PDB file of N, CA, C and O in Angstrom:
ATOM      1  N   MET A   1       0.849  -1.229   0.020  1.00  0.00           N
ATOM      2  CA  MET A   1      -0.068  -0.045   0.253  1.00  0.00           C
ATOM      3  C   MET A   1       0.857   1.256   0.089  1.00  0.00           C
ATOM      4  O   MET A   1       1.665   1.565   0.965  1.00  0.00           O
ATOM      5  N   PRO A   2       0.685   2.008  -1.104  1.00  0.00           N
ATOM      6  CA  PRO A   2       1.452   3.270  -0.914  1.00  0.00           C
ATOM      7  C   PRO A   2       1.211   4.293   0.483  1.00  0.00           C
ATOM      8  O   PRO A   2       0.177   4.402   1.142  1.00  0.00           O
ATOM      9  N   ASN A   3       2.313   4.878   0.655  1.00  0.00           N
ATOM     10  CA  ASN A   3       2.282   6.277   1.584  1.00  0.00           C
ATOM     11  C   ASN A   3       1.540   7.457   1.385  1.00  0.00           C
ATOM     12  O   ASN A   3       0.693   7.965   2.120  1.00  0.00           O
ATOM     13  N   ILE A   4       1.968   7.821   0.303  1.00  0.00           N
ATOM     14  CA  ILE A   4       1.664   9.226  -0.553  1.00  0.00           C
ATOM     15  C   ILE A   4       0.055   9.478  -0.520  1.00  0.00           C
ATOM     16  O   ILE A   4      -0.605   8.660  -1.161  1.00  0.00           O
ATOM     17  N   LYS A   5      -0.702  10.580   0.195  1.00  0.00           N
ATOM     18  CA  LYS A   5      -1.789  10.473   0.233  1.00  0.00           C
ATOM     19  C   LYS A   5      -2.461  10.535  -0.891  1.00  0.00           C
ATOM     20  O   LYS A   5      -3.593  10.057  -0.819  1.00  0.00           O
ATOM     21  N   SER A   6      -1.992  11.170  -2.392  1.00  0.00           N
ATOM     22  CA  SER A   6      -2.757  11.044  -3.514  1.00  0.00           C
ATOM     23  C   SER A   6      -2.564   9.890  -4.094  1.00  0.00           C
ATOM     24  O   SER A   6      -3.531   9.411  -4.687  1.00  0.00           O
ATOM     25  N   VAL A   7      -1.328   9.167  -4.083  1.00  0.00           N
ATOM     26  CA  VAL A   7      -1.054   7.993  -4.703  1.00  0.00           C
ATOM     27  C   VAL A   7      -2.354   7.181  -3.829  1.00  0.00           C
ATOM     28  O   VAL A   7      -3.297   7.385  -4.593  1.00  0.00           O
ATOM     29  N   ILE A   8      -2.740   6.626  -3.016  1.00  0.00           N
ATOM     30  CA  ILE A   8      -3.635   6.311  -2.135  1.00  0.00           C
ATOM     31  C   ILE A   8      -4.991   6.594  -2.854  1.00  0.00           C
ATOM     32  O   ILE A   8      -5.646   5.653  -3.301  1.00  0.00           O
ATOM     33  N   LYS A   9      -5.342   7.663  -2.947  1.00  0.00           N
ATOM     34  CA  LYS A   9      -6.535   8.320  -3.588  1.00  0.00           C
ATOM     35  C   LYS A   9      -6.475   7.875  -4.945  1.00  0.00           C
ATOM     36  O   LYS A   9      -7.568   7.665  -5.470  1.00  0.00           O
ATOM     37  N   ASP A  10      -5.444   7.683  -5.638  1.00  0.00           N
ATOM     38  CA  ASP A  10      -5.583   7.260  -7.261  1.00  0.00           C
ATOM     39  C   ASP A  10      -5.867   5.962  -7.094  1.00  0.00           C
ATOM     40  O   ASP A  10      -6.784   5.555  -7.806  1.00  0.00           O
ATOM     41  N   VAL A  11      -5.250   5.004  -6.206  1.00  0.00           N
ATOM     42  CA  VAL A  11      -5.365   3.612  -5.911  1.00  0.00           C
ATOM     43  C   VAL A  11      -6.744   3.361  -5.832  1.00  0.00           C
ATOM     44  O   VAL A  11      -7.299   2.597  -6.622  1.00  0.00           O
ATOM     45  N   LYS A  12      -7.502   4.120  -4.677  1.00  0.00           N
ATOM     46  CA  LYS A  12      -9.153   3.750  -4.723  1.00  0.00           C
ATOM     47  C   LYS A  12      -9.912   4.147  -5.986  1.00  0.00           C
ATOM     48  O   LYS A  12     -10.908   3.523  -6.353  1.00  0.00           O
ATOM     49  N   LYS A  13      -9.449   5.136  -6.605  1.00  0.00           N
ATOM     50  CA  LYS A  13     -10.168   5.822  -7.895  1.00  0.00           C
ATOM     51  C   LYS A  13      -9.874   4.810  -8.749  1.00  0.00           C
ATOM     52  O   LYS A  13     -10.926   4.369  -9.212  1.00  0.00           O
ATOM     53  N   SER A  14      -8.701   4.109  -9.266  1.00  0.00           N
ATOM     54  CA  SER A  14      -8.805   2.954  -9.895  1.00  0.00           C
ATOM     55  C   SER A  14      -9.604   1.988  -9.781  1.00  0.00           C
ATOM     56  O   SER A  14     -10.315   1.503 -10.660  1.00  0.00           O
ATOM     57  N   ARG A  15      -9.481   1.599  -8.385  1.00  0.00           N
ATOM     58  CA  ARG A  15     -10.506   0.593  -8.047  1.00  0.00           C
ATOM     59  C   ARG A  15     -11.999   0.486  -8.359  1.00  0.00           C
ATOM     60  O   ARG A  15     -12.781  -0.425  -8.629  1.00  0.00           O
ATOM     61  N   GLU A  16     -12.056   1.840  -8.203  1.00  0.00           N
ATOM     62  CA  GLU A  16     -13.691   1.944  -8.475  1.00  0.00           C
ATOM     63  C   GLU A  16     -13.595   2.299 -10.048  1.00  0.00           C
ATOM     64  O   GLU A  16     -14.673   1.960 -10.536  1.00  0.00           O
ATOM     65  N   LEU A  17     -12.991   2.688 -10.763  1.00  0.00           N
ATOM     66  CA  LEU A  17     -13.378   2.591 -11.983  1.00  0.00           C
ATOM     67  C   LEU A  17     -13.343   1.200 -12.499  1.00  0.00           C
ATOM     68  O   LEU A  17     -14.177   0.898 -13.352  1.00  0.00           O
ATOM     69  N   ARG A  18     -12.467   0.294 -12.085  1.00  0.00           N
ATOM     70  CA  ARG A  18     -12.215  -0.861 -12.786  1.00  0.00           C
ATOM     71  C   ARG A  18     -13.590  -1.505 -12.533  1.00  0.00           C
ATOM     72  O   ARG A  18     -14.166  -2.097 -13.446  1.00  0.00           O
ATOM     73  N   LEU A  19     -14.102  -1.400 -11.346  1.00  0.00           N
ATOM     74  CA  LEU A  19     -15.280  -2.079 -10.714  1.00  0.00           C
ATOM     75  C   LEU A  19     -16.408  -1.669 -11.757  1.00  0.00           C
ATOM     76  O   LEU A  19     -16.979  -2.585 -12.348  1.00  0.00           O
ATOM     77  N   ARG A  20     -16.695  -0.616 -11.968  1.00  0.00           N
ATOM     78  CA  ARG A  20     -17.661   0.320 -12.957  1.00  0.00           C
ATOM     79  C   ARG A  20     -17.469   0.002 -14.455  1.00  0.00           C
ATOM     80  O   ARG A  20     -18.389   0.241 -15.237  1.00  0.00           O
ATOM     81  N   ASN A  21     -16.104  -0.620 -14.955  1.00  0.00           N
ATOM     82  CA  ASN A  21     -15.726  -0.703 -16.382  1.00  0.00           C
ATOM     83  C   ASN A  21     -16.199  -2.640 -16.239  1.00  0.00           C
ATOM     84  O   ASN A  21     -17.153  -2.985 -16.937  1.00  0.00           O
ATOM     85  N   LEU A  22     -15.802  -3.277 -15.732  1.00  0.00           N
ATOM     86  CA  LEU A  22     -15.907  -4.662 -15.530  1.00  0.00           C
ATOM     87  C   LEU A  22     -17.582  -4.869 -15.547  1.00  0.00           C
ATOM     88  O   LEU A  22     -18.101  -5.715 -16.275  1.00  0.00           O
ATOM     89  N   ALA A  23     -18.388  -3.967 -14.627  1.00  0.00           N
ATOM     90  CA  ALA A  23     -19.819  -3.946 -14.746  1.00  0.00           C
ATOM     91  C   ALA A  23     -20.494  -3.839 -15.960  1.00  0.00           C
ATOM     92  O   ALA A  23     -21.084  -4.783 -16.487  1.00  0.00           O
ATOM     93  N   THR A  24     -20.426  -2.800 -16.382  1.00  0.00           N
ATOM     94  CA  THR A  24     -20.527  -2.329 -17.928  1.00  0.00           C
ATOM     95  C   THR A  24     -20.167  -3.611 -19.101  1.00  0.00           C
ATOM     96  O   THR A  24     -20.938  -4.157 -19.890  1.00  0.00           O
ATOM     97  N   LYS A  25     -18.771  -3.830 -18.883  1.00  0.00           N
ATOM     98  CA  LYS A  25     -18.351  -5.101 -20.048  1.00  0.00           C
ATOM     99  C   LYS A  25     -19.670  -6.313 -19.657  1.00  0.00           C
ATOM    100  O   LYS A  25     -20.402  -6.867 -20.478  1.00  0.00           O
ATOM    101  N   SER A  26     -19.672  -6.447 -18.499  1.00  0.00           N
ATOM    102  CA  SER A  26     -20.738  -7.716 -18.331  1.00  0.00           C
ATOM    103  C   SER A  26     -21.749  -7.528 -18.787  1.00  0.00           C
ATOM    104  O   SER A  26     -22.430  -8.421 -19.290  1.00  0.00           O
ATOM    105  N   LYS A  27     -22.161  -6.048 -18.702  1.00  0.00           N
ATOM    106  CA  LYS A  27     -23.596  -6.230 -19.447  1.00  0.00           C
ATOM    107  C   LYS A  27     -24.040  -6.339 -20.530  1.00  0.00           C
ATOM    108  O   LYS A  27     -25.158  -6.792 -20.781  1.00  0.00           O
ATOM    109  N   ILE A  28     -22.955  -5.805 -21.608  1.00  0.00           N
ATOM    110  CA  ILE A  28     -22.949  -5.847 -22.657  1.00  0.00           C
ATOM    111  C   ILE A  28     -23.007  -7.024 -23.205  1.00  0.00           C
ATOM    112  O   ILE A  28     -23.685  -7.286 -24.198  1.00  0.00           O
ATOM    113  N   LYS A  29     -22.215  -7.902 -22.519  1.00  0.00           N
ATOM    114  CA  LYS A  29     -21.930  -8.981 -23.418  1.00  0.00           C
ATOM    115  C   LYS A  29     -23.657  -9.758 -22.613  1.00  0.00           C
ATOM    116  O   LYS A  29     -24.364 -10.447 -23.347  1.00  0.00           O
ATOM    117  N   THR A  30     -23.946  -9.585 -21.606  1.00  0.00           N
ATOM    118  CA  THR A  30     -25.398  -9.935 -21.147  1.00  0.00           C
ATOM    119  C   THR A  30     -26.401  -9.615 -22.393  1.00  0.00           C
ATOM    120  O   THR A  30     -27.214 -10.403 -22.878  1.00  0.00           O
ATOM    121  N   PHE A  31     -26.186  -8.466 -22.735  1.00  0.00           N
ATOM    122  CA  PHE A  31     -27.297  -7.921 -23.684  1.00  0.00           C
ATOM    123  C   PHE A  31     -27.215  -8.297 -25.305  1.00  0.00           C
ATOM    124  O   PHE A  31     -28.121  -8.336 -26.137  1.00  0.00           O
ATOM    125  N   VAL A  32     -25.526  -8.608 -25.466  1.00  0.00           N
ATOM    126  CA  VAL A  32     -25.433  -9.232 -26.338  1.00  0.00           C
ATOM    127  C   VAL A  32     -26.356 -10.829 -26.977  1.00  0.00           C
ATOM    128  O   VAL A  32     -27.057 -11.058 -27.962  1.00  0.00           O
ATOM    129  N   LYS A  33     -25.895 -11.611 -25.855  1.00  0.00           N
ATOM    130  CA  LYS A  33     -26.257 -13.044 -25.947  1.00  0.00           C
ATOM    131  C   LYS A  33     -27.896 -12.939 -25.846  1.00  0.00           C
ATOM    132  O   LYS A  33     -28.571 -13.789 -26.425  1.00  0.00           O
ATOM    133  N   LYS A  34     -28.498 -11.924 -25.131  1.00  0.00           N
ATOM    134  CA  LYS A  34     -29.805 -11.786 -24.979  1.00  0.00           C
ATOM    135  C   LYS A  34     -30.208 -11.692 -26.277  1.00  0.00           C
ATOM    136  O   LYS A  34     -30.952 -12.544 -26.763  1.00  0.00           O
ATOM    137  N   THR A  35     -29.714 -10.547 -27.035  1.00  0.00           N
ATOM    138  CA  THR A  35     -30.119 -10.418 -28.495  1.00  0.00           C
ATOM    139  C   THR A  35     -29.869 -11.272 -29.152  1.00  0.00           C
ATOM    140  O   THR A  35     -30.848 -11.634 -29.803  1.00  0.00           O
ATOM    141  N   LYS A  36     -28.824 -11.931 -29.368  1.00  0.00           N
ATOM    142  CA  LYS A  36     -28.846 -13.109 -30.196  1.00  0.00           C
ATOM    143  C   LYS A  36     -29.607 -14.179 -30.349  1.00  0.00           C
ATOM    144  O   LYS A  36     -29.975 -14.689 -31.407  1.00  0.00           O
ATOM    145  N   ALA A  37     -29.912 -14.621 -28.875  1.00  0.00           N
ATOM    146  CA  ALA A  37     -31.177 -15.389 -28.713  1.00  0.00           C
ATOM    147  C   ALA A  37     -32.270 -15.253 -28.714  1.00  0.00           C
ATOM    148  O   ALA A  37     -32.947 -16.248 -28.452  1.00  0.00           O
ATOM    149  N   ALA A  38     -32.879 -14.111 -28.975  1.00  0.00           N
ATOM    150  CA  ALA A  38     -33.928 -13.593 -28.948  1.00  0.00           C
ATOM    151  C   ALA A  38     -34.038 -13.397 -30.627  1.00  0.00           C
ATOM    152  O   ALA A  38     -35.126 -13.428 -31.202  1.00  0.00           O
ATOM    153  N   GLN A  39     -32.911 -13.217 -31.243  1.00  0.00           N
ATOM    154  CA  GLN A  39     -33.278 -13.256 -33.111  1.00  0.00           C
ATOM    155  C   GLN A  39     -33.060 -14.156 -33.502  1.00  0.00           C
ATOM    156  O   GLN A  39     -33.459 -14.304 -34.657  1.00  0.00           O
ATOM    157  N   ASP A  40     -32.209 -15.511 -32.780  1.00  0.00           N
ATOM    158  CA  ASP A  40     -32.353 -17.101 -33.068  1.00  0.00           C
ATOM    159  C   ASP A  40     -34.055 -17.518 -33.051  1.00  0.00           C
ATOM    160  O   ASP A  40     -34.713 -17.850 -34.037  1.00  0.00           O
ATOM    161  N   ALA A  41     -34.371 -17.439 -32.135  1.00  0.00           N
ATOM    162  CA  ALA A  41     -36.100 -17.347 -31.760  1.00  0.00           C
ATOM    163  C   ALA A  41     -36.876 -16.770 -32.432  1.00  0.00           C
ATOM    164  O   ALA A  41     -38.045 -17.149 -32.508  1.00  0.00           O
ATOM    165  N   LYS A  42     -36.471 -15.836 -33.006  1.00  0.00           N
ATOM    166  CA  LYS A  42     -37.423 -14.801 -33.611  1.00  0.00           C
ATOM    167  C   LYS A  42     -38.619 -14.383 -33.020  1.00  0.00           C
ATOM    168  O   LYS A  42     -39.784 -14.405 -33.418  1.00  0.00           O
ATOM    169  N   ALA A  43     -37.957 -13.896 -31.720  1.00  0.00           N
ATOM    170  CA  ALA A  43     -39.022 -13.334 -30.999  1.00  0.00           C
ATOM    171  C   ALA A  43     -39.211 -12.116 -30.931  1.00  0.00           C
ATOM    172  O   ALA A  43     -38.292 -11.304 -31.047  1.00  0.00           O
ATOM    173  N   GLU A  44     -40.506 -11.776 -30.719  1.00  0.00           N
ATOM    174  CA  GLU A  44     -40.741 -10.367 -31.126  1.00  0.00           C
ATOM    175  C   GLU A  44     -40.120  -8.829 -30.615  1.00  0.00           C
ATOM    176  O   GLU A  44     -40.128  -7.695 -31.092  1.00  0.00           O
ATOM    177  N   ASN A  45     -39.554  -9.503 -29.303  1.00  0.00           N
ATOM    178  CA  ASN A  45     -38.808  -8.545 -28.588  1.00  0.00           C
ATOM    179  C   ASN A  45     -37.501  -8.327 -29.093  1.00  0.00           C
ATOM    180  O   ASN A  45     -36.759  -7.549 -28.493  1.00  0.00           O
ATOM    181  N   ALA A  46     -36.991  -9.118 -30.480  1.00  0.00           N
ATOM    182  CA  ALA A  46     -35.460  -8.880 -30.755  1.00  0.00           C
ATOM    183  C   ALA A  46     -35.089  -7.528 -31.093  1.00  0.00           C
ATOM    184  O   ALA A  46     -33.982  -7.006 -30.964  1.00  0.00           O
ATOM    185  N   VAL A  47     -36.186  -7.013 -31.556  1.00  0.00           N
ATOM    186  CA  VAL A  47     -35.974  -5.259 -32.524  1.00  0.00           C
ATOM    187  C   VAL A  47     -35.584  -4.549 -30.777  1.00  0.00           C
ATOM    188  O   VAL A  47     -34.471  -4.147 -30.437  1.00  0.00           O
ATOM    189  N   ALA A  48     -36.540  -4.557 -30.107  1.00  0.00           N
ATOM    190  CA  ALA A  48     -36.526  -3.760 -29.104  1.00  0.00           C
ATOM    191  C   ALA A  48     -35.134  -4.284 -28.103  1.00  0.00           C
ATOM    192  O   ALA A  48     -34.754  -3.355 -27.390  1.00  0.00           O
ATOM    193  N   LEU A  49     -34.536  -5.228 -27.969  1.00  0.00           N
ATOM    194  CA  LEU A  49     -33.408  -5.886 -27.437  1.00  0.00           C
ATOM    195  C   LEU A  49     -32.113  -4.994 -28.327  1.00  0.00           C
ATOM    196  O   LEU A  49     -31.248  -4.240 -27.882  1.00  0.00           O
ATOM    197  N   LEU A  50     -32.429  -5.484 -29.889  1.00  0.00           N
ATOM    198  CA  LEU A  50     -31.473  -4.861 -30.478  1.00  0.00           C
ATOM    199  C   LEU A  50     -31.045  -3.613 -30.087  1.00  0.00           C
ATOM    200  O   LEU A  50     -29.858  -3.326 -29.935  1.00  0.00           O
ATOM    201  N   SER A  51     -32.361  -2.540 -29.848  1.00  0.00           N
ATOM    202  CA  SER A  51     -31.887  -1.190 -29.858  1.00  0.00           C
ATOM    203  C   SER A  51     -31.231  -0.765 -28.647  1.00  0.00           C
ATOM    204  O   SER A  51     -30.296   0.036 -28.627  1.00  0.00           O
ATOM    205  N   GLU A  52     -31.926  -1.521 -27.272  1.00  0.00           N
ATOM    206  CA  GLU A  52     -31.040  -1.466 -26.129  1.00  0.00           C
ATOM    207  C   GLU A  52     -30.114  -1.934 -26.002  1.00  0.00           C
ATOM    208  O   GLU A  52     -29.619  -1.669 -24.907  1.00  0.00           O
ATOM    209  N   THR A  53     -29.464  -2.650 -26.686  1.00  0.00           N
ATOM    210  CA  THR A  53     -27.925  -3.250 -26.614  1.00  0.00           C
ATOM    211  C   THR A  53     -27.151  -2.062 -27.627  1.00  0.00           C
ATOM    212  O   THR A  53     -25.996  -1.725 -27.366  1.00  0.00           O
ATOM    213  N   VAL A  54     -27.476  -1.801 -28.140  1.00  0.00           N
ATOM    214  CA  VAL A  54     -26.763  -0.609 -29.288  1.00  0.00           C
ATOM    215  C   VAL A  54     -26.529   0.726 -28.249  1.00  0.00           C
ATOM    216  O   VAL A  54     -25.539   1.451 -28.149  1.00  0.00           O
ATOM    217  N   SER A  55     -27.742   0.764 -27.563  1.00  0.00           N
ATOM    218  CA  SER A  55     -27.645   2.184 -26.865  1.00  0.00           C
ATOM    219  C   SER A  55     -26.787   1.755 -25.709  1.00  0.00           C
ATOM    220  O   SER A  55     -26.242   2.690 -25.121  1.00  0.00           O
ATOM    221  N   ILE A  56     -26.548   0.556 -25.257  1.00  0.00           N
ATOM    222  CA  ILE A  56     -25.685   0.344 -23.869  1.00  0.00           C
ATOM    223  C   ILE A  56     -24.156  -0.129 -24.219  1.00  0.00           C
ATOM    224  O   ILE A  56     -23.257  -0.384 -23.417  1.00  0.00           O
ATOM    225  N   VAL A  57     -24.118  -0.175 -25.792  1.00  0.00           N
ATOM    226  CA  VAL A  57     -22.575  -0.205 -26.314  1.00  0.00           C
ATOM    227  C   VAL A  57     -22.314   1.143 -26.428  1.00  0.00           C
ATOM    228  O   VAL A  57     -21.320   1.577 -25.847  1.00  0.00           O
ATOM    229  N   ASP A  58     -23.298   2.196 -27.323  1.00  0.00           N
ATOM    230  CA  ASP A  58     -22.719   3.478 -27.586  1.00  0.00           C
ATOM    231  C   ASP A  58     -22.260   4.342 -26.345  1.00  0.00           C
ATOM    232  O   ASP A  58     -21.307   5.121 -26.387  1.00  0.00           O
ATOM    233  N   LYS A  59     -23.058   4.111 -25.222  1.00  0.00           N
ATOM    234  CA  LYS A  59     -22.486   4.452 -23.813  1.00  0.00           C
ATOM    235  C   LYS A  59     -21.549   4.291 -23.760  1.00  0.00           C
ATOM    236  O   LYS A  59     -20.762   5.235 -23.703  1.00  0.00           O
ATOM    237  N   ALA A  60     -21.059   2.749 -23.749  1.00  0.00           N
ATOM    238  CA  ALA A  60     -19.462   2.560 -23.220  1.00  0.00           C
ATOM    239  C   ALA A  60     -18.253   2.932 -23.889  1.00  0.00           C
ATOM    240  O   ALA A  60     -17.110   2.926 -23.433  1.00  0.00           O
ATOM    241  N   ALA A  61     -18.713   3.304 -25.198  1.00  0.00           N
ATOM    242  CA  ALA A  61     -17.326   3.668 -26.087  1.00  0.00           C
ATOM    243  C   ALA A  61     -17.641   5.511 -25.694  1.00  0.00           C
ATOM    244  O   ALA A  61     -16.781   6.393 -25.694  1.00  0.00           O
ATOM    245  N   LYS A  62     -19.079   5.670 -25.398  1.00  0.00           N
ATOM    246  CA  LYS A  62     -18.493   7.425 -25.379  1.00  0.00           C
ATOM    247  C   LYS A  62     -17.978   7.545 -23.900  1.00  0.00           C
ATOM    248  O   LYS A  62     -17.415   8.625 -23.722  1.00  0.00           O
ATOM    249  N   LYS A  63     -18.018   6.631 -22.642  1.00  0.00           N
ATOM    250  CA  LYS A  63     -17.441   6.801 -21.647  1.00  0.00           C
ATOM    251  C   LYS A  63     -15.872   6.377 -21.700  1.00  0.00           C
ATOM    252  O   LYS A  63     -15.103   6.755 -20.816  1.00  0.00           O
ATOM    253  N   GLY A  64     -15.466   5.619 -22.722  1.00  0.00           N
ATOM    254  CA  GLY A  64     -14.178   4.875 -22.889  1.00  0.00           C
ATOM    255  C   GLY A  64     -13.653   3.624 -22.353  1.00  0.00           C
ATOM    256  O   GLY A  64     -12.508   3.174 -22.322  1.00  0.00           O
ATOM    257  N   ILE A  65     -15.109   3.037 -21.814  1.00  0.00           N
ATOM    258  CA  ILE A  65     -15.208   1.897 -21.623  1.00  0.00           C
ATOM    259  C   ILE A  65     -14.322   0.831 -22.619  1.00  0.00           C
ATOM    260  O   ILE A  65     -13.271   0.231 -22.393  1.00  0.00           O
ATOM    261  N   ILE A  66     -15.184   0.855 -23.790  1.00  0.00           N
ATOM    262  CA  ILE A  66     -14.602  -0.129 -24.642  1.00  0.00           C
ATOM    263  C   ILE A  66     -14.306   1.213 -26.071  1.00  0.00           C
ATOM    264  O   ILE A  66     -14.699   2.359 -26.284  1.00  0.00           O
ATOM    265  N   HIS A  67     -13.502   0.328 -26.688  1.00  0.00           N
ATOM    266  CA  HIS A  67     -12.905   1.509 -28.136  1.00  0.00           C
ATOM    267  C   HIS A  67     -14.226   1.754 -28.855  1.00  0.00           C
ATOM    268  O   HIS A  67     -15.198   1.016 -28.696  1.00  0.00           O
ATOM    269  N   PRO A  68     -14.223   2.958 -29.754  1.00  0.00           N
ATOM    270  CA  PRO A  68     -15.014   2.877 -30.391  1.00  0.00           C
ATOM    271  C   PRO A  68     -15.356   2.043 -31.675  1.00  0.00           C
ATOM    272  O   PRO A  68     -16.508   1.792 -32.028  1.00  0.00           O
ATOM    273  N   ASN A  69     -14.236   1.649 -32.322  1.00  0.00           N
ATOM    274  CA  ASN A  69     -14.340   0.550 -33.443  1.00  0.00           C
ATOM    275  C   ASN A  69     -14.861  -0.402 -32.684  1.00  0.00           C
ATOM    276  O   ASN A  69     -15.957  -0.788 -33.088  1.00  0.00           O
ATOM    277  N   ALA A  70     -14.371  -1.036 -31.507  1.00  0.00           N
ATOM    278  CA  ALA A  70     -14.739  -1.871 -31.055  1.00  0.00           C
ATOM    279  C   ALA A  70     -16.797  -1.913 -31.114  1.00  0.00           C
ATOM    280  O   ALA A  70     -17.471  -2.747 -31.717  1.00  0.00           O
ATOM    281  N   ALA A  71     -17.299  -0.766 -30.307  1.00  0.00           N
ATOM    282  CA  ALA A  71     -18.461  -0.917 -30.383  1.00  0.00           C
ATOM    283  C   ALA A  71     -19.289  -0.854 -31.906  1.00  0.00           C
ATOM    284  O   ALA A  71     -20.318  -1.435 -32.248  1.00  0.00           O
ATOM    285  N   ALA A  72     -18.360   0.142 -32.704  1.00  0.00           N
ATOM    286  CA  ALA A  72     -19.213  -0.253 -34.021  1.00  0.00           C
ATOM    287  C   ALA A  72     -19.139  -1.500 -34.672  1.00  0.00           C
ATOM    288  O   ALA A  72     -19.798  -1.566 -35.710  1.00  0.00           O
ATOM    289  N   ARG A  73     -18.361  -2.747 -34.258  1.00  0.00           N
ATOM    290  CA  ARG A  73     -18.070  -3.805 -34.782  1.00  0.00           C
ATOM    291  C   ARG A  73     -19.170  -4.581 -34.221  1.00  0.00           C
ATOM    292  O   ARG A  73     -19.822  -5.406 -34.861  1.00  0.00           O
ATOM    293  N   ARG A  74     -19.348  -4.276 -32.988  1.00  0.00           N
ATOM    294  CA  ARG A  74     -20.375  -4.982 -31.937  1.00  0.00           C
ATOM    295  C   ARG A  74     -21.456  -4.690 -32.636  1.00  0.00           C
ATOM    296  O   ARG A  74     -22.011  -5.657 -33.157  1.00  0.00           O
ATOM    297  N   LYS A  75     -21.959  -3.562 -32.817  1.00  0.00           N
ATOM    298  CA  LYS A  75     -23.519  -2.873 -33.214  1.00  0.00           C
ATOM    299  C   LYS A  75     -23.576  -3.693 -34.925  1.00  0.00           C
ATOM    300  O   LYS A  75     -24.535  -4.416 -35.195  1.00  0.00           O
ATOM    301  N   SER A  76     -22.591  -3.490 -35.821  1.00  0.00           N
ATOM    302  CA  SER A  76     -22.761  -3.683 -37.269  1.00  0.00           C
ATOM    303  C   SER A  76     -23.044  -5.150 -37.375  1.00  0.00           C
ATOM    304  O   SER A  76     -23.671  -5.610 -38.330  1.00  0.00           O
ATOM    305  N   ARG A  77     -22.425  -6.132 -36.059  1.00  0.00           N
ATOM    306  CA  ARG A  77     -22.448  -7.690 -36.169  1.00  0.00           C
ATOM    307  C   ARG A  77     -24.202  -7.905 -36.029  1.00  0.00           C
ATOM    308  O   ARG A  77     -25.038  -8.384 -36.795  1.00  0.00           O
ATOM    309  N   LEU A  78     -24.263  -7.427 -34.950  1.00  0.00           N
ATOM    310  CA  LEU A  78     -25.617  -7.482 -34.281  1.00  0.00           C
ATOM    311  C   LEU A  78     -26.769  -7.010 -35.464  1.00  0.00           C
ATOM    312  O   LEU A  78     -27.622  -7.775 -35.914  1.00  0.00           O
ATOM    313  N   THR A  79     -26.642  -5.938 -35.761  1.00  0.00           N
ATOM    314  CA  THR A  79     -27.771  -5.436 -36.934  1.00  0.00           C
ATOM    315  C   THR A  79     -27.742  -6.304 -38.146  1.00  0.00           C
ATOM    316  O   THR A  79     -28.798  -6.759 -38.584  1.00  0.00           O
ATOM    317  N   LYS A  80     -26.462  -6.590 -38.781  1.00  0.00           N
ATOM    318  CA  LYS A  80     -26.305  -7.432 -40.022  1.00  0.00           C
ATOM    319  C   LYS A  80     -26.798  -8.721 -39.549  1.00  0.00           C
ATOM    320  O   LYS A  80     -26.951  -9.571 -40.426  1.00  0.00           O
ATOM    321  N   ARG A  81     -27.020  -8.978 -38.601  1.00  0.00           N
ATOM    322  CA  ARG A  81     -27.458 -10.512 -38.135  1.00  0.00           C
ATOM    323  C   ARG A  81     -29.271 -10.861 -38.188  1.00  0.00           C
ATOM    324  O   ARG A  81     -30.085 -11.752 -38.433  1.00  0.00           O
ATOM    325  N   ALA A  82     -29.127  -9.216 -37.698  1.00  0.00           N
ATOM    326  CA  ALA A  82     -30.714  -8.876 -37.572  1.00  0.00           C
ATOM    327  C   ALA A  82     -31.717  -9.084 -39.149  1.00  0.00           C
ATOM    328  O   ALA A  82     -32.779  -9.584 -39.519  1.00  0.00           O
ATOM    329  N   ASN A  83     -30.771  -8.471 -39.587  1.00  0.00           N
ATOM    330  CA  ASN A  83     -31.359  -8.028 -41.198  1.00  0.00           C
ATOM    331  C   ASN A  83     -31.143  -9.046 -41.864  1.00  0.00           C
ATOM    332  O   ASN A  83     -32.049  -9.342 -42.644  1.00  0.00           O
ATOM    333  N   ALA A  84     -30.085  -9.836 -41.839  1.00  0.00           N
ATOM    334  CA  ALA A  84     -30.086 -11.438 -42.298  1.00  0.00           C
ATOM    335  C   ALA A  84     -31.278 -12.003 -42.172  1.00  0.00           C
ATOM    336  O   ALA A  84     -31.801 -12.545 -43.146  1.00  0.00           O
ATOM    337  N   GLN A  85     -31.943 -11.959 -40.838  1.00  0.00           N
ATOM    338  CA  GLN A  85     -33.000 -13.122 -40.313  1.00  0.00           C
ATOM    339  C   GLN A  85     -34.372 -12.489 -41.061  1.00  0.00           C
ATOM    340  O   GLN A  85     -35.224 -13.245 -41.527  1.00  0.00           O
ATOM    341  N   ALA A  86     -34.471 -11.315 -41.114  1.00  0.00           N
ATOM    342  CA  ALA A  86     -35.542 -10.544 -41.455  1.00  0.00           C
ATOM    343  C   ALA A  86     -36.381 -11.000 -43.029  1.00  0.00           C
ATOM    344  O   ALA A  86     -37.359 -10.359 -43.415  1.00  0.00           O
TER     345      ALA A  86
END
């Protein structure tokens, strides 16, 4: 554990941010899985889930949790998958 007060604060802050990032990444993965499952089952809520997933991915990219190109790639793949099944 560091002795300098500002470094102690930095460590605390980085732990908090790490937990926030982990939670957001987990949420992204969960919604991607839900969306894919709904698309495979041709459920009625697939379009709503896709929209919600895109929103979550965009917010994560905006906050810097994932890279903007990674967000675009995820959205593109889900949208392409939805259009292929339509």
